C-alpha positions in Angstrom: 137.4 76.5 -148.3 138.8 72.9 -147.3 137.3 70.3 -145.6 138.9 70.4 -142.5 137.9 74.3 -142.3 134.4 73.6 -143.1 134.3 70.9 -140.8 135.6 73.0 -138.0 133.4 75.9 -138.9 130.1 73.7 -138.5 131.7 72.4 -135.1 132.1 75.8 -134.1 128.5 76.8 -134.8 127.2 73.7 -132.8 129.3 74.8 -129.7 127.5 78.0 -129.6 124.0 76.8 -129.7 120.7 79.2 -129.4 119.2 77.9 -126.4 116.1 79.6 -126.3 115.4 78.2 -130.1 112.7 76.4 -128.0 111.9 75.8 -124.7 114.9 73.9 -122.7 112.7 71.2 -121.3 111.4 69.9 -124.7 114.8 69.5 -126.1 117.1 66.4 -126.2 118.5 65.1 -123.7 116.0 67.0 -121.0 112.5 65.4 -122.4 110.7 67.0 -119.4 107.3 66.0 -120.9 108.1 62.5 -121.5 110.5 61.5 -118.7 108.6 59.3 -115.7 109.2 62.1 -112.8 111.3 60.6 -109.8 110.1 63.0 -107.4 108.1 62.9 -103.8 104.8 63.0 -105.4 105.6 60.3 -107.7 107.3 57.9 -105.1 103.9 59.0 -102.9 101.7 57.8 -105.8 103.7 54.2 -105.8 103.0 53.8 -102.2 99.5 54.5 -102.3 98.9 52.1 -105.2 101.1 49.3 -103.5 98.9 49.9 -100.2 101.9 50.9 -98.2 100.7 54.2 -97.5 97.2 55.4 -97.4 96.0 59.0 -96.9 93.1 59.8 -94.5 90.5 62.0 -95.3 89.5 65.1 -93.2 85.9 66.4 -93.5 87.4 70.2 -93.3 90.6 70.2 -94.9 90.3 67.3 -97.2 93.5 65.4 -97.5 95.8 68.5 -96.5 96.8 67.2 -93.2 97.5 63.8 -94.4 99.3 64.8 -97.5 101.6 67.3 -95.1 102.2 64.1 -92.7 103.1 61.6 -95.5 105.4 64.2 -97.0 107.1 65.4 -93.7 105.9 68.9 -94.7 105.7 70.8 -91.3 102.2 72.8 -90.6 104.1 75.8 -89.0 105.8 76.2 -92.6 102.8 78.3 -93.4 102.5 81.0 -95.8 99.3 83.1 -96.7 99.0 84.9 -100.2 95.7 86.8 -101.0 96.7 87.8 -104.5 94.8 86.1 -107.4 98.2 84.7 -108.9 97.3 80.9 -108.6 95.4 78.2 -110.3 92.8 78.9 -108.0 92.3 82.4 -108.4 88.7 82.6 -108.4 88.1 81.8 -104.5 91.4 83.7 -103.3 91.0 87.3 -101.5 92.0 88.7 -98.6 89.7 86.9 -96.3 90.2 83.6 -97.6 94.1 83.3 -98.6 95.9 80.4 -100.0 98.1 78.8 -97.7 101.6 77.2 -98.9 103.2 74.8 -96.7 106.9 73.3 -97.8 109.7 71.3 -97.0 113.0 71.1 -98.9 111.4 69.7 -102.1 107.8 69.8 -101.9 105.4 72.7 -101.9 101.7 72.4 -101.4 99.1 74.7 -102.1 95.7 74.8 -100.0 92.6 77.1 -100.7 89.6 77.0 -97.7 86.6 75.3 -100.1 89.0 74.6 -103.0 88.2 71.4 -105.2 91.9 70.6 -105.3 95.3 70.7 -103.7 98.4 72.3 -105.7 101.5 70.5 -105.4 104.9 71.4 -106.9 107.5 68.7 -106.3 111.4 68.8 -107.1 112.6 66.2 -109.4 116.5 66.2 -109.2 116.5 65.7 -113.2 113.6 67.6 -114.3 113.0 70.3 -111.8 109.8 71.7 -110.6 106.7 69.0 -111.3 103.5 70.0 -111.2 100.3 68.1 -109.5 97.0 68.6 -108.1 95.1 66.2 -106.2 91.1 66.1 -105.8 89.9 66.8 -102.7 86.8 64.6 -103.0 86.9 61.9 -100.8 87.8 58.6 -102.4 89.3 54.9 -101.9 92.2 55.8 -104.3 93.7 59.3 -104.1 95.5 60.1 -107.6 97.7 62.6 -108.4 97.4 64.7 -111.7 100.2 65.6 -113.4 99.5 69.2 -114.6 102.1 70.5 -117.4 101.3 73.0 -120.1 98.9 74.7 -117.7 101.4 75.4 -114.9 104.6 75.9 -117.2 102.8 78.9 -119.3 103.8 80.7 -116.0 106.6 78.4 -114.5 108.9 77.9 -117.0 109.4 81.8 -118.1 112.3 83.8 -117.7 110.8 84.6 -113.9 112.0 80.8 -113.4 115.1 81.1 -115.3 113.5 79.4 -118.6 113.3 76.1 -116.7 110.3 74.5 -114.9 110.7 76.1 -111.7 109.1 77.8 -108.9 108.0 81.7 -108.4 107.2 84.0 -105.4 106.0 87.1 -106.6 105.5 90.4 -104.9 102.5 92.6 -106.0 100.1 95.3 -105.3 96.7 93.9 -104.5 93.2 95.0 -104.0 91.0 93.2 -101.0 89.6 91.3 -103.6 92.8 89.4 -104.4 93.4 91.9 -108.2 96.4 92.9 -108.8 97.4 96.1 -110.1 99.9 95.4 -112.7 100.5 99.1 -113.7 102.4 99.6 -110.2 104.9 97.2 -110.9 105.7 93.5 -109.8 108.9 92.0 -108.0 110.3 88.5 -108.6 111.5 87.3 -105.3 114.9 86.2 -104.1 117.8 86.8 -101.8 118.4 89.9 -103.5 115.0 91.5 -103.5 115.0 94.7 -101.1 113.0 94.5 -97.6 110.7 96.9 -99.0 109.7 95.3 -102.5 108.6 91.8 -100.5 105.6 90.4 -99.8 102.8 92.6 -101.5 100.0 90.1 -101.7 100.7 88.0 -98.6 100.2 88.3 -95.0 103.2 88.6 -92.9 103.4 87.8 -89.0 106.5 88.6 -87.2 108.5 91.9 -86.0 111.1 93.6 -88.2 112.0 97.0 -86.2 111.8 99.9 -88.7 112.1 98.1 -91.8 108.8 98.0 -94.1 107.6 95.5 -96.5 104.5 95.2 -98.9 102.5 92.6 -97.1 99.4 92.9 -95.0 98.3 95.8 -97.3 95.8 96.7 -100.0 95.6 98.9 -103.0 92.4 100.6 -103.8 92.2 100.2 -107.4 93.6 97.9 -110.3 93.5 100.7 -112.8 95.7 103.6 -111.2 98.4 104.3 -109.2 97.8 104.3 -106.0 99.5 107.3 -104.2 98.5 106.5 -100.4 100.1 102.9 -100.2 101.5 103.3 -97.1 103.9 100.2 -96.4 104.1 101.0 -92.3 100.4 99.9 -92.2 101.5 96.2 -92.4 104.7 96.4 -90.3 105.1 94.3 -87.3 102.0 92.7 -87.2 102.0 89.6 -84.8 98.3 88.3 -85.6 96.3 88.1 -88.6 92.5 87.8 -86.8 91.8 91.3 -87.8 92.0 90.1 -91.5 90.1 87.2 -91.7 89.0 83.9 -89.6 92.5 82.4 -88.9 90.7 79.6 -87.1 90.0 78.0 -90.6 93.8 77.3 -91.0 96.1 74.8 -89.5 98.1 77.8 -88.0 97.5 81.2 -87.0 100.6 82.1 -88.9 102.4 83.3 -92.0 105.8 83.7 -90.6 108.4 86.0 -92.0 111.1 83.6 -91.6 109.4 81.3 -93.0 108.7 83.4 -96.1 112.4 84.2 -95.8 113.5 80.6 -96.3 110.9 79.7 -99.1 111.8 82.7 -101.2 115.6 81.6 -100.8 114.7 77.6 -101.8 112.6 78.3 -104.5 115.3 80.5 -106.3 118.1 77.9 -105.3 116.0 75.3 -106.8 115.4 77.1 -110.1 119.4 77.7 -110.5 120.2 74.1 -109.6 117.8 72.9 -112.4 119.1 75.3 -114.8 122.8 74.0 -114.0 121.2 70.9 -114.5 120.2 71.5 -118.1 122.7 73.5 -119.3 125.1 70.7 -118.2 123.2 68.2 -120.0 122.9 70.2 -123.0 126.7 71.1 -123.0 127.4 67.4 -123.0 125.0 66.3 -125.6 126.4 68.9 -127.9 130.0 67.4 -126.8 128.7 64.0 -127.9 127.5 65.0 -131.1 131.2 66.9 -132.0 132.9 63.8 -130.7 130.7 61.7 -133.3 131.2 63.6 -135.8 134.9 64.1 -135.4 135.1 60.4 -135.5 132.9 59.9 -138.7 135.0 62.4 -140.3 138.6 60.8 -139.3 137.1 57.4 -141.0 136.8 59.2 -144.3 139.3 62.0 -144.6 143.1 61.3 -145.9 144.2 64.7 -144.3 146.7 64.1 -141.4 145.5 67.2 -139.5 142.0 65.8 -138.8 141.8 65.2 -134.9 142.0 61.3 -134.1 140.5 62.1 -130.3 138.3 64.4 -129.0 139.3 66.4 -126.1 136.7 68.9 -124.5 136.8 72.3 -126.0 137.2 75.4 -124.4 133.8 76.6 -125.2 132.3 73.3 -123.8 134.2 73.8 -120.7 133.1 77.2 -120.4 129.3 76.4 -120.5 130.1 73.8 -117.6 131.8 76.5 -115.6 129.4 79.3 -116.2 126.4 77.0 -115.1 128.6 75.7 -111.9 129.4 79.6 -111.3 125.6 80.4 -111.2 125.2 77.6 -108.3 128.2 78.7 -106.2 127.2 82.3 -106.2 123.5 81.5 -105.2 124.6 79.0 -102.8 126.8 81.4 -100.9 123.9 84.3 -101.0 126.0 86.6 -103.1 124.2 90.1 -103.3 122.0 89.1 -100.4 119.8 92.2 -99.5 121.0 94.8 -96.8 119.3 93.8 -93.7 118.1 97.0 -91.9 116.8 95.5 -88.5 116.6 92.1 -86.7 113.6 90.0 -87.5 111.6 87.8 -85.0 108.9 85.3 -85.0 106.3 83.7 -82.4 105.9 80.6 -84.5 107.7 77.7 -84.0 109.1 77.3 -87.4 112.3 78.7 -86.7 113.6 76.1 -84.4 111.9 73.6 -86.1 113.8 74.6 -89.1 117.5 74.6 -87.2 116.9 71.1 -85.7 116.7 69.0 -88.8 120.4 69.6 -89.4 123.0 68.1 -90.2 125.4 68.9 -87.2 129.2 69.1 -87.0 130.9 68.2 -83.9 130.4 71.6 -82.5 127.0 71.4 -83.1 127.0 73.9 -86.5 124.3 73.5 -89.2 124.0 75.7 -92.2 120.2 75.8 -91.1 121.1 78.0 -88.3 119.5 81.6 -88.9 120.9 84.5 -88.1 117.8 87.0 -88.4 120.0 90.0 -87.4 122.4 90.8 -90.4 121.4 88.4 -92.9 119.0 85.3 -93.3 121.6 82.5 -92.4 124.7 82.4 -89.5 126.7 80.7 -92.2 125.6 81.9 -95.4 125.8 78.7 -97.4 122.6 77.0 -98.7 121.4 74.0 -96.9 120.1 73.2 -100.6 123.6 71.6 -101.1 122.4 68.5 -99.0 119.7 68.1 -101.9 119.4 65.3 -104.2 119.2 68.1 -106.9 122.5 69.3 -106.0 124.0 65.8 -105.6 122.8 64.6 -109.1 124.2 67.5 -111.2 125.9 66.3 -114.4 129.3 65.1 -113.1 131.2 67.9 -114.7 129.2 70.7 -113.4 129.3 69.0 -109.7 132.9 68.9 -110.4 133.2 72.4 -111.8 130.8 73.6 -108.7 132.9 71.9 -106.1 136.1 73.2 -107.1 134.9 76.6 -107.7 133.3 76.7 -104.0 136.4 75.3 -102.3 138.2 78.1 -104.1 136.2 80.8 -102.6 136.4 79.1 -99.2 140.3 78.8 -99.2 140.4 82.6 -100.3 142.0 81.5 -103.4 139.1 83.3 -105.2 138.6 87.2 -104.0 135.9 88.1 -106.7 134.1 91.0 -105.3 130.9 88.8 -105.6 131.9 87.2 -102.5 133.7 89.9 -100.6 130.6 89.2 -97.9 132.4 86.6 -96.7 134.9 87.3 -94.2 137.9 84.6 -93.3 135.6 83.4 -90.0 132.5 82.8 -92.5 134.7 80.8 -94.9 136.3 78.9 -92.2 133.3 77.7 -90.3 131.3 77.0 -93.9 134.6 74.8 -94.9 134.1 72.9 -91.4 130.5 72.3 -91.4 130.9 71.2 -94.9 133.9 68.8 -94.2 132.0 67.2 -91.1 128.6 66.9 -92.9 129.2 66.2 -96.5 130.1 62.8 -97.8 130.7 63.1 -101.1 133.4 65.9 -101.0 136.3 65.4 -103.4 139.5 64.3 -101.5 141.3 67.9 -102.3 138.5 68.8 -99.7 139.5 67.0 -97.1 143.4 67.6 -97.7 143.4 71.2 -97.8 145.2 73.2 -94.9 143.1 74.5 -91.7 144.3 78.1 -92.4 142.3 80.2 -94.9 144.0 83.4 -96.8 
């Protein structure tokens, strides 16, 4: 084998790395454990230390109300889970569920009588970063970052092998213990209605459709053949299950749960695309360096003098972007069997966050009749996690998204988008996104 042939062989091997030889977050150039986070909790900690902000202490709920206020996390996002599937599992059961509150980039878990608040915040470069905050009153509250304890569950195949978020549906006893033998479900946009919310409380109506929420199995050791999903259906208040007065709201809102399940998985997709893009560009830099070094010492005229992006590297970038586009556009979203309604204020408050186009349309507008959103393109397209994707990944994402919305990409995965939906999404994005590539603005108004 000639020196050039051997060199090309080594290059091709580098371009097809085994991404799972080690944890993605431990690899160069990610460096999850050693890179200082730039997430909302890190920013809040800096503000606390500088005296710019303070957290008031509540004698009943500790720092929870103040933390929600400081991070602009709405109380009406409250979702209640009674399965023992979290850090404070010893305290959680059907009469003492854990409450989860969230906005676009922060998730906060609180258990009555718990010693700590559990927090997961989205860092645009690192993905999910995990913290706890002691509920003991102090003059200087400090968030403690938790890595290995949380990553055991939150950096696995269930989170796309990146530090991420996880919503699970499990068969649960009243004591909160899980019957794993009956199966578990990782919940995202594709999960059938009947497999959602096992181990969760759910308030709202949903017609004849049934789910696993508000319901219990009798044992963790054997199949519960009497588990009846209809028992937990269309429940609008929870006072018969536990003392709702202990919580900030009496709801575990069905719409909030749908949004929570969408955005947790959307965040994971964005983090995975960020990681894969960085790894591809890192490998590309190594290839370029090797080519330059080889060209300096080789007398063979056919050694390439300048590096051009290889098809392999470009495929890795395009594949990462394709996953983002398909998640943004709710590909393979579950089939809705009936309309969903809620008495909580979550729905109107969520919609009013916008942004809006001149016609008053927003990607946050909910449908709740045949699908989750009226215009099926994720509102997280406005997030920092999206904006800070590696440039080649972001460019590919915009290109692929434009091809779908223009009707140039007729792949079956996008068949759920009719011409009117594609037109509306395109118009809303043109009016509300300031960083669109120029060709988005120049495209004609009529879709194929």
